[in-house]
C-alpha positions as CSV (number, residue, x, y, z in Angstrom):
1,M,93.6,91.2,160.9
2,L,92.0,91.7,164.3
3,N,94.1,90.4,167.2
4,L,92.1,88.8,170.0
5,V,92.8,87.8,173.6
6,V,90.1,85.5,175.0
7,L,89.4,85.2,178.7
8,I,87.7,82.1,180.2
9,S,86.9,80.4,183.5
10,G,85.5,77.0,182.5
11,G,85.4,74.5,179.7
12,G,85.8,77.0,176.9
13,S,83.2,75.7,174.4
14,N,82.7,79.2,173.0
15,L,86.5,79.7,172.8
16,R,86.9,76.5,170.8
17,A,84.2,77.6,168.4
18,L,86.0,80.9,167.9
19,L,89.3,79.1,167.4
20,E,87.7,76.9,164.8
21,A,86.3,80.0,163.0
22,T,89.8,81.5,162.8
23,R,91.0,78.5,160.8
24,H,89.0,79.6,157.8
25,G,91.1,81.7,155.6
26,D,88.5,84.4,155.1
27,F,87.9,85.0,158.8
28,P,89.4,88.5,159.6
29,A,90.6,87.8,163.2
30,R,93.0,85.6,165.1
31,V,93.3,84.6,168.7
32,I,96.8,85.6,169.9
33,A,96.4,84.5,173.5
34,V,94.0,82.9,175.9
35,G,93.8,83.8,179.6
36,A,92.0,82.4,182.6
37,D,91.2,83.4,186.2
38,R,91.9,79.8,187.3
39,D,93.5,76.6,185.9
40,A,90.5,76.3,183.6
41,D,89.8,73.2,181.6
42,G,89.3,75.3,178.5
43,L,93.0,76.1,178.3
44,V,93.5,72.8,176.6
45,H,91.8,74.2,173.5
46,A,94.5,76.9,173.3
47,E,97.2,74.2,173.6
48,E,95.5,72.2,170.8
49,F,95.4,75.1,168.5
50,G,98.9,76.3,169.3
51,V,97.8,79.5,171.0
52,P,99.8,80.8,174.0
53,S,97.9,80.9,177.3
54,F,98.2,82.4,180.7
55,S,96.4,82.2,184.0
56,V,95.9,84.9,186.7
57,P,94.2,82.9,189.5
58,F,91.8,85.1,191.4
59,T,92.4,83.4,194.7
60,S,96.1,84.2,194.6
61,F,95.4,87.8,195.3
62,A,94.0,89.7,198.3
63,D,91.2,91.5,196.4
64,R,89.7,92.2,193.0
65,E,91.8,95.3,192.4
66,S,95.1,93.6,192.9
67,W,94.0,90.7,190.7
68,G,93.0,93.3,188.1
69,V,96.5,94.9,188.2
70,E,98.1,91.6,187.2
71,L,95.4,90.8,184.6
72,L,95.9,94.2,183.0
73,A,99.7,93.6,182.9
74,Q,99.1,90.3,181.1
75,L,96.8,91.9,178.6
76,D,99.1,94.8,178.0
77,Q,101.9,92.4,177.0
78,W,99.8,91.1,174.1
79,K,98.4,94.5,172.9
80,P,95.1,93.0,171.6
81,D,92.8,94.9,169.3
82,L,89.9,93.2,171.2
83,V,89.4,91.3,174.5
84,V,86.7,88.7,174.4
85,L,85.2,87.5,177.7
86,S,84.0,84.0,176.8
87,G,82.6,82.5,180.0
88,L,84.8,84.5,182.3
89,M,82.8,84.2,185.6
90,R,84.3,87.3,187.2
91,L,83.5,91.0,187.1
92,L,86.4,93.0,185.8
93,P,87.8,95.7,188.0
94,E,87.1,99.3,186.9
95,S,90.8,99.7,186.1
96,V,90.7,96.9,183.4
97,V,87.5,98.2,181.9
98,A,88.8,101.8,181.8
99,A,92.0,100.6,180.0
100,Y,90.3,98.6,177.3
101,A,86.7,99.9,176.9
102,P,85.1,99.7,174.5
103,R,87.4,97.0,173.1
104,L,85.9,94.5,175.6
105,I,83.0,92.2,174.6
106,N,81.1,89.6,176.5
107,T,78.6,86.9,175.8
108,H,75.5,86.6,178.0
109,P,72.9,83.8,178.1
110,A,69.8,86.0,178.0
111,Y,68.0,88.4,175.6
112,L,69.4,91.6,177.3
113,P,68.3,93.7,178.9
114,E,66.2,90.8,180.2
115,F,67.8,88.7,183.0
116,P,71.2,90.3,183.6
117,G,73.6,88.8,186.1
118,A,75.2,85.5,186.9
119,H,72.0,83.4,187.0
120,A,70.3,84.4,183.8
121,V,69.0,81.0,182.8
122,R,67.8,80.1,186.2
123,D,66.1,83.4,186.5
124,A,64.4,83.0,183.1
125,I,63.1,79.5,184.0
126,A,61.9,80.7,187.4
127,A,60.0,83.6,185.7
128,G,58.1,81.1,183.6
129,V,58.8,82.7,180.3
130,S,58.7,80.8,177.0
131,Q,61.7,82.5,175.6
132,T,65.1,83.7,176.7
133,G,68.0,84.4,174.4
134,A,71.7,85.0,173.8
135,S,73.5,88.4,173.6
136,V,76.9,89.8,172.8
137,I,77.6,93.1,174.5
138,V,80.3,95.7,175.1
139,V,81.6,95.4,178.7
140,D,81.1,98.5,180.9
141,D,81.3,99.1,184.6
142,G,77.8,97.8,185.2
143,V,76.4,94.2,185.2
144,D,75.6,93.2,181.6
145,S,74.6,96.8,180.9
146,G,76.8,97.8,178.0
147,P,75.8,98.4,174.4
148,I,74.2,95.4,172.8
149,L,76.0,94.3,169.6
150,A,74.0,91.2,168.9
151,R,71.1,89.3,170.4
152,E,68.7,86.5,169.4
153,R,65.8,84.7,171.0
154,V,66.0,81.1,172.2
155,P,63.0,79.1,173.2
156,I,62.3,77.5,176.6
157,L,60.1,74.5,176.3
158,P,58.0,72.7,178.9
159,G,60.1,70.3,180.9
160,D,63.4,72.1,180.2
161,D,65.9,72.4,183.0
162,A,68.8,74.9,183.2
163,D,71.3,72.5,181.6
164,I,69.1,72.0,178.5
165,V,68.5,75.7,178.1
166,H,72.2,76.5,178.5
167,D,73.1,74.0,175.8
168,R,70.5,75.5,173.5
169,I,71.8,79.0,174.1
170,K,75.4,78.0,173.5
171,I,74.5,77.1,169.9
172,V,73.4,80.7,169.3
173,E,76.1,82.3,171.4
174,R,78.9,80.7,169.3
175,R,77.4,81.9,166.1
176,L,76.7,85.4,167.3
177,L,80.2,85.8,168.8
178,A,81.8,84.8,165.5
179,E,79.5,87.2,163.6
180,V,80.2,90.0,165.9
181,V,84.0,89.5,165.8
182,R,83.8,89.4,162.0
183,G,81.7,92.6,162.0
184,I,84.1,94.5,164.2
185,A,87.0,93.4,162.0
186,D,85.3,94.6,158.8
187,G,83.8,97.7,160.3
188,T,80.1,96.7,160.0
189,V,79.7,96.4,163.8
190,S,80.4,99.5,165.9
191,L,81.7,99.0,169.5
192,T,79.6,102.0,170.5
193,G,76.4,100.0,169.8
194,S,75.3,102.7,167.4
195,T,74.7,100.2,164.6
196,Q,71.8,97.7,164.4
197,P,72.6,94.5,166.3
198,V,74.0,91.8,164.1
199,S,71.0,89.5,164.8
200,D,67.9,90.8,166.6
201,P,64.7,89.2,165.4
202,G,62.9,90.3,168.6
203,P,60.4,88.3,170.5
204,S,58.0,86.0,168.6
205,D,54.4,85.2,169.7
206,E,55.2,81.5,169.9
207,A,58.6,80.1,170.8
208,E,57.7,76.8,169.1
209,D,57.7,78.6,165.7
210,D,61.5,78.5,165.8
211,L,61.9,74.8,166.6
212,A,62.7,73.8,163.0
213,H,66.0,75.6,163.4
214,W,67.2,73.5,166.3
215,P,69.0,70.1,166.3
216,A,66.7,67.3,167.3
217,G,68.8,66.4,170.3
218,L,68.1,69.8,171.9
219,I,64.3,69.7,171.4
220,P,62.8,67.3,174.0
221,G,59.8,65.5,172.6
222,P,57.1,63.7,174.6
223,D,59.3,60.6,174.9
224,S,62.7,62.3,175.2
225,D,65.0,61.7,178.1
226,I,66.0,65.3,178.7
227,S,68.8,64.2,181.1
228,L,70.7,63.0,178.0
229,V,70.9,66.5,176.6
230,S,73.0,68.1,179.4
231,S,76.6,68.7,178.7
232,P,79.0,69.1,181.7
233,D,81.6,70.6,179.3
234,L,79.5,73.7,178.8
235,R,79.4,74.5,182.5
236,P,82.1,76.5,184.4
237,D,84.5,74.7,186.6
238,F,84.4,76.1,190.1
239,R,87.1,73.9,191.6
240,S,89.7,75.5,193.8
241,E,92.2,77.3,191.7
242,S,95.9,76.4,191.9
243,S,98.8,78.7,191.3
244,Q,100.1,76.6,188.5
245,V,101.3,78.6,185.5
246,R,100.6,77.3,182.0
247,P,103.5,78.8,180.0
248,A,102.9,80.1,176.6
249,D,104.8,78.5,173.7
250,S,105.6,82.0,172.2
251,G,105.1,85.6,172.8
252,P,105.2,87.4,176.2
253,T,106.1,85.4,179.2
254,A,103.1,84.6,181.4
255,I,103.7,85.9,185.0
256,T,100.8,85.1,187.3
257,T,102.1,84.8,190.8
258,P,102.2,87.9,193.0
259,T,105.4,88.6,195.0
260,S,103.5,89.0,198.3
261,T,102.0,86.1,200.1
262,P,98.6,85.5,198.5
263,T,95.4,85.6,200.5
264,S,92.0,84.4,199.2
265,N,88.9,86.5,199.1
266,P,86.2,84.6,201.0
267,K,83.5,86.4,199.1
268,E,84.6,85.0,195.8
269,T,83.3,81.5,196.0
270,G,81.2,81.4,192.8
271,P,80.3,83.4,189.7
272,A,80.8,87.1,190.0
């Protein structure tokens, strides 16, 4: 059984899908803890599924490295086989990557290596492409530059805005993440990226060829009100973080407040 710790920043829709997957008796992994870099809305999913949670608010620390020291201490208490970044809107310090690589994976809303970075969907729409994608990668010291474990194309249709595309990508991300975790657990997916990605159909000539695979609500037709498709739950919550601790029901004690007086980092005001 593969033991997972999942790290989030926002609503945790991918986390919830992974938690639901672990309910199936044949799924070879379990989530043993959920962590966040703020008092994230998605922590309610951990509570619902009876999974311990912890928070290490970034703004409670003077800099990224001191935040990373506490995050690493939290991770080490749980001794996970794999750490899953599921909407964690923060670059991990080198110390955390060095400690857990290559046992760190992340989802990304683009067909990597296309459109890396925090604004992948916005960048794809601005580029005028008809397709983007979803990827699952191993985390390294770069920005979305680690080995690709899975990726799949997702269409961008005329009239789509970023919310619609994000929602369409989420459907693929959830499936790919579960497939990758299963593959890592059973040995069919290598964390070195040396195996063929789980799902990699490559670009097609016409994005519309794939529309039969999509729920009707995510395919805006000529009379569609595309504003009805957006889902606020799927977007990260960038409210000011509090120092409130959400204690775990079991397992290691969550310690998230530094002993020194915290000072916020003015550069960290959005996705990193």
